[in-house]
Biopython code that builds the backbone (N, CA, C, O; Angstrom):
import numpy as np
from Bio.PDB.StructureBuilder import StructureBuilder

atoms = [
    (1, "ALA", "N", (-14.969, 4.459, -6.844)),
    (1, "ALA", "CA", (-15.065, 3.256, -7.647)),
    (1, "ALA", "C", (-14.701, 3.554, -9.099)),
    (1, "ALA", "O", (-14.068, 2.738, -9.769)),
    (2, "ARG", "N", (-15.106, 4.728, -9.577)),
    (2, "ARG", "CA", (-14.814, 5.075, -10.969)),
    (2, "ARG", "C", (-13.298, 5.162, -11.198)),
    (2, "ARG", "O", (-12.783, 4.619, -12.175)),
    (3, "HIS", "N", (-12.593, 5.846, -10.296)),
    (3, "HIS", "CA", (-11.134, 5.958, -10.438)),
    (3, "HIS", "C", (-10.480, 4.582, -10.383)),
    (3, "HIS", "O", (-9.568, 4.293, -11.159)),
    (4, "ASN", "N", (-10.942, 3.738, -9.472)),
    (4, "ASN", "CA", (-10.387, 2.390, -9.357)),
    (4, "ASN", "C", (-10.514, 1.654, -10.685)),
    (4, "ASN", "O", (-9.570, 0.993, -11.119)),
    (5, "ALA", "N", (-11.667, 1.761, -11.331)),
    (5, "ALA", "CA", (-11.865, 1.114, -12.625)),
    (5, "ALA", "C", (-10.971, 1.736, -13.695)),
    (5, "ALA", "O", (-10.424, 1.025, -14.538)),
    (6, "GLU", "N", (-10.820, 3.058, -13.663)),
    (6, "GLU", "CA", (-9.997, 3.754, -14.657)),
    (6, "GLU", "C", (-8.533, 3.349, -14.589)),
    (6, "GLU", "O", (-7.849, 3.333, -15.612)),
    (7, "VAL", "N", (-8.043, 3.023, -13.402)),
    (7, "VAL", "CA", (-6.636, 2.637, -13.260)),
    (7, "VAL", "C", (-6.437, 1.125, -13.289)),
    (7, "VAL", "O", (-5.344, 0.640, -12.997)),
    (8, "GLY", "N", (-7.469, 0.386, -13.635)),
    (8, "GLY", "CA", (-7.352, -1.057, -13.786)),
    (8, "GLY", "C", (-7.529, -1.853, -12.509)),
    (8, "GLY", "O", (-7.166, -3.028, -12.460)),
    (9, "GLY", "N", (-8.087, -1.230, -11.461)),
    (9, "GLY", "CA", (-8.334, -1.932, -10.201)),
    (9, "GLY", "C", (-9.466, -2.939, -10.327)),
    (9, "GLY", "O", (-10.326, -2.811, -11.198)),
    (10, "THR", "N", (-9.463, -3.926, -9.467)),
    (10, "THR", "CA", (-10.506, -4.943, -9.497)),
    (10, "THR", "C", (-11.752, -4.463, -8.763)),
    (10, "THR", "O", (-11.690, -3.545, -7.945)),
    (11, "GLU", "N", (-12.861, -5.083, -9.061)),
    (11, "GLU", "CA", (-14.143, -4.678, -8.484)),
    (11, "GLU", "C", (-14.153, -4.759, -6.962)),
    (11, "GLU", "O", (-14.709, -3.870, -6.316)),
    (12, "GLY", "N", (-13.564, -5.783, -6.371)),
    (12, "GLY", "CA", (-13.549, -5.939, -4.919)),
    (12, "GLY", "C", (-12.275, -5.428, -4.260)),
    (12, "GLY", "O", (-11.928, -5.866, -3.163)),
    (13, "SER", "N", (-11.588, -4.521, -4.905)),
    (13, "SER", "CA", (-10.297, -4.026, -4.423)),
    (13, "SER", "C", (-10.368, -3.460, -3.013)),
    (13, "SER", "O", (-11.320, -2.766, -2.658)),
    (14, "GLN", "N", (-9.351, -3.763, -2.216)),
    (14, "GLN", "CA", (-9.245, -3.161, -0.884)),
    (14, "GLN", "C", (-9.119, -1.649, -0.984)),
    (14, "GLN", "O", (-9.454, -0.938, -0.037)),
    (15, "HIS", "N", (-8.638, -1.148, -2.121)),
    (15, "HIS", "CA", (-8.475, 0.294, -2.307)),
    (15, "HIS", "C", (-9.814, 1.029, -2.280)),
    (15, "HIS", "O", (-9.840, 2.255, -2.181)),
    (16, "LEU", "N", (-10.906, 0.310, -2.366)),
    (16, "LEU", "CA", (-12.227, 0.939, -2.271)),
    (16, "LEU", "C", (-12.675, 1.088, -0.824)),
    (16, "LEU", "O", (-13.646, 1.792, -0.544)),
    (17, "ARG", "N", (-11.971, 0.429, 0.102)),
    (17, "ARG", "CA", (-12.418, 0.437, 1.496)),
    (17, "ARG", "C", (-11.300, 0.728, 2.494)),
    (17, "ARG", "O", (-11.406, 1.669, 3.280)),
    (18, "ILE", "N", (-10.236, -0.062, 2.470)),
    (18, "ILE", "CA", (-9.283, -0.018, 3.591)),
    (18, "ILE", "C", (-7.827, 0.109, 3.171)),
    (18, "ILE", "O", (-6.937, -0.147, 3.983)),
    (19, "ALA", "N", (-7.554, 0.496, 1.927)),
    (19, "ALA", "CA", (-6.169, 0.490, 1.454)),
    (19, "ALA", "C", (-5.861, 1.695, 0.573)),
    (19, "ALA", "O", (-6.750, 2.318, -0.008)),
    (20, "PHE", "N", (-4.574, 1.996, 0.499)),
    (20, "PHE", "CA", (-4.102, 3.013, -0.441)),
    (20, "PHE", "C", (-2.630, 2.770, -0.747)),
    (20, "PHE", "O", (-1.940, 2.059, -0.017)),
    (21, "ASP", "N", (-2.165, 3.366, -1.828)),
    (21, "ASP", "CA", (-0.771, 3.274, -2.230)),
    (21, "ASP", "C", (-0.132, 4.653, -2.128)),
    (21, "ASP", "O", (-0.754, 5.661, -2.462)),
    (22, "CYS", "N", (1.110, 4.689, -1.664)),
    (22, "CYS", "CA", (1.870, 5.937, -1.526)),
    (22, "CYS", "C", (3.063, 5.882, -2.467)),
    (22, "CYS", "O", (3.880, 4.964, -2.393)),
    (23, "ILE", "N", (3.158, 6.856, -3.339)),
    (23, "ILE", "CA", (4.280, 6.929, -4.267)),
    (23, "ILE", "C", (5.479, 7.536, -3.547)),
    (23, "ILE", "O", (5.384, 8.607, -2.948)),
    (24, "MET", "N", (6.616, 6.828, -3.616)),
    (24, "MET", "CA", (7.846, 7.349, -3.010)),
    (24, "MET", "C", (9.042, 6.554, -3.501)),
    (24, "MET", "O", (8.907, 5.390, -3.878)),
    (25, "PRO", "N", (10.220, 7.181, -3.498)),
    (25, "PRO", "CA", (11.416, 6.472, -3.946)),
    (25, "PRO", "C", (11.811, 5.363, -2.969)),
    (25, "PRO", "O", (11.481, 5.412, -1.785)),
    (26, "ALA", "N", (12.509, 4.386, -3.480)),
    (26, "ALA", "CA", (12.909, 3.218, -2.687)),
    (26, "ALA", "C", (13.674, 3.594, -1.430)),
    (26, "ALA", "O", (13.486, 2.968, -0.386)),
    (27, "GLU", "N", (14.528, 4.599, -1.507)),
    (27, "GLU", "CA", (15.370, 4.944, -0.356)),
    (27, "GLU", "C", (14.585, 5.525, 0.816)),
    (27, "GLU", "O", (15.134, 5.631, 1.913)),
    (28, "ARG", "N", (13.341, 5.899, 0.629)),
    (28, "ARG", "CA", (12.531, 6.444, 1.729)),
    (28, "ARG", "C", (11.548, 5.415, 2.290)),
    (28, "ARG", "O", (10.909, 5.668, 3.311)),
    (29, "GLN", "N", (11.421, 4.276, 1.644)),
    (29, "GLN", "CA", (10.388, 3.318, 2.013)),
    (29, "GLN", "C", (10.597, 2.673, 3.379)),
    (29, "GLN", "O", (9.618, 2.474, 4.099)),
    (30, "ALA", "N", (11.804, 2.344, 3.762)),
    (30, "ALA", "CA", (12.041, 1.647, 5.035)),
    (30, "ALA", "C", (11.558, 2.479, 6.216)),
    (30, "ALA", "O", (10.854, 1.961, 7.083)),
    (31, "ASP", "N", (11.922, 3.759, 6.267)),
    (31, "ASP", "CA", (11.472, 4.621, 7.362)),
    (31, "ASP", "C", (9.959, 4.804, 7.335)),
    (31, "ASP", "O", (9.313, 4.819, 8.382)),
    (32, "PHE", "N", (9.395, 4.943, 6.135)),
    (32, "PHE", "CA", (7.955, 5.114, 6.000)),
    (32, "PHE", "C", (7.209, 3.885, 6.518)),
    (32, "PHE", "O", (6.200, 4.016, 7.211)),
    (33, "VAL", "N", (7.704, 2.692, 6.182)),
    (33, "VAL", "CA", (7.075, 1.451, 6.640)),
    (33, "VAL", "C", (7.124, 1.360, 8.162)),
    (33, "VAL", "O", (6.147, 0.939, 8.781)),
    (34, "THR", "N", (8.226, 1.742, 8.768)),
    (34, "THR", "CA", (8.324, 1.748, 10.233)),
    (34, "THR", "C", (7.256, 2.650, 10.837)),
    (34, "THR", "O", (6.595, 2.268, 11.803)),
    (35, "MET", "N", (7.084, 3.840, 10.277)),
    (35, "MET", "CA", (6.055, 4.763, 10.776)),
    (35, "MET", "C", (4.653, 4.207, 10.555)),
    (35, "MET", "O", (3.782, 4.359, 11.411)),
    (36, "ALA", "N", (4.431, 3.564, 9.411)),
    (36, "ALA", "CA", (3.116, 2.994, 9.114)),
    (36, "ALA", "C", (2.762, 1.885, 10.101)),
    (36, "ALA", "O", (1.616, 1.788, 10.541)),
    (37, "MET", "N", (3.734, 1.053, 10.449)),
    (37, "MET", "CA", (3.497, -0.009, 11.425)),
    (37, "MET", "C", (3.169, 0.583, 12.789)),
    (37, "MET", "O", (2.274, 0.097, 13.480)),
    (38, "THR", "N", (3.885, 1.623, 13.178)),
    (38, "THR", "CA", (3.625, 2.303, 14.445)),
    (38, "THR", "C", (2.226, 2.912, 14.455)),
    (38, "THR", "O", (1.563, 2.940, 15.491)),
    (39, "ALA", "N", (1.784, 3.396, 13.305)),
    (39, "ALA", "CA", (0.462, 4.014, 13.188)),
    (39, "ALA", "C", (-0.665, 2.988, 13.164)),
    (39, "ALA", "O", (-1.834, 3.362, 13.263)),
    (40, "GLY", "N", (-0.338, 1.692, 13.032)),
    (40, "GLY", "CA", (-1.355, 0.655, 13.098)),
    (40, "GLY", "C", (-1.736, -0.002, 11.788)),
    (40, "GLY", "O", (-2.665, -0.808, 11.757)),
    (41, "PHE", "N", (-1.038, 0.321, 10.696)),
    (41, "PHE", "CA", (-1.328, -0.369, 9.442)),
    (41, "PHE", "C", (-0.839, -1.801, 9.554)),
    (41, "PHE", "O", (0.232, -2.052, 10.107)),
    (42, "THR", "N", (-1.612, -2.741, 9.033)),
    (42, "THR", "CA", (-1.322, -4.163, 9.211)),
    (42, "THR", "C", (-0.959, -4.878, 7.919)),
    (42, "THR", "O", (-0.330, -5.935, 7.959)),
    (43, "GLY", "N", (-1.333, -4.335, 6.798)),
    (43, "GLY", "CA", (-0.947, -4.877, 5.498)),
    (43, "GLY", "C", (-0.001, -3.899, 4.836)),
    (43, "GLY", "O", (-0.392, -2.781, 4.500)),
    (44, "ILE", "N", (1.244, -4.311, 4.646)),
    (44, "ILE", "CA", (2.251, -3.387, 4.131)),
    (44, "ILE", "C", (3.057, -4.079, 3.040)),
    (44, "ILE", "O", (3.721, -5.087, 3.283)),
    (45, "GLY", "N", (2.988, -3.527, 1.845)),
    (45, "GLY", "CA", (3.752, -4.055, 0.725)),
    (45, "GLY", "C", (4.691, -3.005, 0.174)),
    (45, "GLY", "O", (4.274, -1.891, -0.142)),
    (46, "ARG", "N", (5.965, -3.361, 0.059)),
    (46, "ARG", "CA", (6.966, -2.439, -0.498)),
    (46, "ARG", "C", (7.249, -2.814, -1.945)),
    (46, "ARG", "O", (7.442, -3.985, -2.272)),
    (47, "TYR", "N", (7.270, -1.812, -2.797)),
    (47, "TYR", "CA", (7.563, -1.992, -4.213)),
    (47, "TYR", "C", (8.671, -1.006, -4.601)),
    (47, "TYR", "O", (8.397, -0.001, -5.256)),
    (48, "PRO", "N", (9.906, -1.282, -4.209)),
    (48, "PRO", "CA", (10.989, -0.322, -4.436)),
    (48, "PRO", "C", (11.255, -0.023, -5.913)),
    (48, "PRO", "O", (11.515, 1.128, -6.264)),
    (49, "ARG", "N", (11.196, -1.004, -6.758)),
    (49, "ARG", "CA", (11.476, -0.772, -8.182)),
    (49, "ARG", "C", (10.356, -0.005, -8.866)),
    (49, "ARG", "O", (10.594, 0.728, -9.826)),
    (50, "ARG", "N", (9.140, -0.173, -8.373)),
    (50, "ARG", "CA", (7.991, 0.522, -8.973)),
    (50, "ARG", "C", (7.700, 1.845, -8.272)),
    (50, "ARG", "O", (6.879, 2.630, -8.746)),
    (51, "GLY", "N", (8.369, 2.097, -7.146)),
    (51, "GLY", "CA", (8.285, 3.396, -6.500)),
    (51, "GLY", "C", (7.031, 3.664, -5.690)),
    (51, "GLY", "O", (6.527, 4.787, -5.683)),
    (52, "PHE", "N", (6.516, 2.636, -5.001)),
    (52, "PHE", "CA", (5.380, 2.888, -4.117)),
    (52, "PHE", "C", (5.322, 1.890, -2.975)),
    (52, "PHE", "O", (5.973, 0.846, -3.002)),
    (53, "VAL", "N", (4.519, 2.239, -1.959)),
    (53, "VAL", "CA", (4.239, 1.376, -0.811)),
    (53, "VAL", "C", (2.728, 1.232, -0.710)),
    (53, "VAL", "O", (1.998, 2.218, -0.807)),
    (54, "HIS", "N", (2.261, 0.008, -0.516)),
    (54, "HIS", "CA", (0.838, -0.275, -0.300)),
    (54, "HIS", "C", (0.602, -0.391, 1.204)),
    (54, "HIS", "O", (1.361, -1.057, 1.907)),
    (55, "LEU", "N", (-0.452, 0.259, 1.692)),
    (55, "LEU", "CA", (-0.844, 0.156, 3.104)),
    (55, "LEU", "C", (-2.311, -0.207, 3.197)),
    (55, "LEU", "O", (-3.135, 0.281, 2.422)),
    (56, "ASP", "N", (-2.637, -1.081, 4.167)),
    (56, "ASP", "CA", (-4.038, -1.354, 4.445)),
    (56, "ASP", "C", (-4.216, -1.753, 5.905)),
    (56, "ASP", "O", (-3.245, -1.909, 6.645)),
    (57, "THR", "N", (-5.455, -1.911, 6.297)),
    (57, "THR", "CA", (-5.777, -2.294, 7.676)),
    (57, "THR", "C", (-6.444, -3.660, 7.714)),
    (57, "THR", "O", (-7.232, -3.945, 8.616)),
    (58, "GLY", "N", (-6.131, -4.500, 6.744)),
    (58, "GLY", "CA", (-6.670, -5.853, 6.696)),
    (58, "GLY", "C", (-5.824, -6.813, 7.521)),
    (58, "GLY", "O", (-5.312, -6.456, 8.582)),
    (59, "LEU", "N", (-5.687, -8.032, 7.019)),
    (59, "LEU", "CA", (-4.911, -9.059, 7.711)),
    (59, "LEU", "C", (-3.464, -8.623, 7.899)),
    (59, "LEU", "O", (-2.906, -7.924, 7.053)),
    (60, "ARG", "N", (-2.857, -9.036, 9.011)),
    (60, "ARG", "CA", (-1.462, -8.675, 9.293)),
    (60, "ARG", "C", (-0.545, -9.463, 8.362)),
    (60, "ARG", "O", (-0.480, -10.691, 8.414)),
    (61, "ARG", "N", (0.164, -8.721, 7.507)),
    (61, "ARG", "CA", (1.107, -9.336, 6.586)),
    (61, "ARG", "C", (1.991, -8.261, 5.981)),
    (61, "ARG", "O", (1.617, -7.089, 5.926)),
    (62, "THR", "N", (3.157, -8.666, 5.532)),
    (62, "THR", "CA", (4.063, -7.779, 4.802)),
    (62, "THR", "C", (4.568, -8.533, 3.586)),
    (62, "THR", "O", (4.622, -9.763, 3.586)),
    (63, "TRP", "N", (4.936, -7.796, 2.553)),
    (63, "TRP", "CA", (5.475, -8.403, 1.349)),
    (63, "TRP", "C", (6.300, -7.373, 0.598)),
    (63, "TRP", "O", (6.272, -6.178, 0.891)),
    (64, "ARG", "N", (7.018, -7.872, -0.359)),
    (64, "ARG", "CA", (7.856, -7.017, -1.200)),
    (64, "ARG", "C", (7.601, -7.407, -2.641)),
    (64, "ARG", "O", (7.698, -8.580, -3.002)),
    (65, "GLY", "N", (7.281, -6.437, -3.451)),
    (65, "GLY", "CA", (6.963, -6.707, -4.852)),
    (65, "GLY", "C", (8.023, -6.224, -5.796)),
    (65, "GLY", "O", (7.889, -6.385, -7.009)),
]
sb = StructureBuilder()
sb.init_structure("model")
sb.init_model(0)
sb.init_chain("A")
sb.init_seg("    ")
for serial, (resi, resn, name, xyz) in enumerate(atoms, 1):
    if name == "N":
        sb.init_residue(resn, " ", resi, " ")
    sb.init_atom(name, np.array(xyz, "f"), 0.0, 1.0, " ", f" {name:<3s}", serial, name[0])
structure = sb.get_structure()
């Protein structure tokens, strides 16, 4: 919880329970997302310009930021 607050995360952030972000270049994200879906992650957000992918096990959804 302390780290979440230090990086500007919200109090009820999924990152405290069921989510994490993976830093990686845009060109590797598509293959990584395919593997994440196979592994059972259900919330997947790609952020190619910012260089990370968000993964969680919450509601099934995908997005691009």
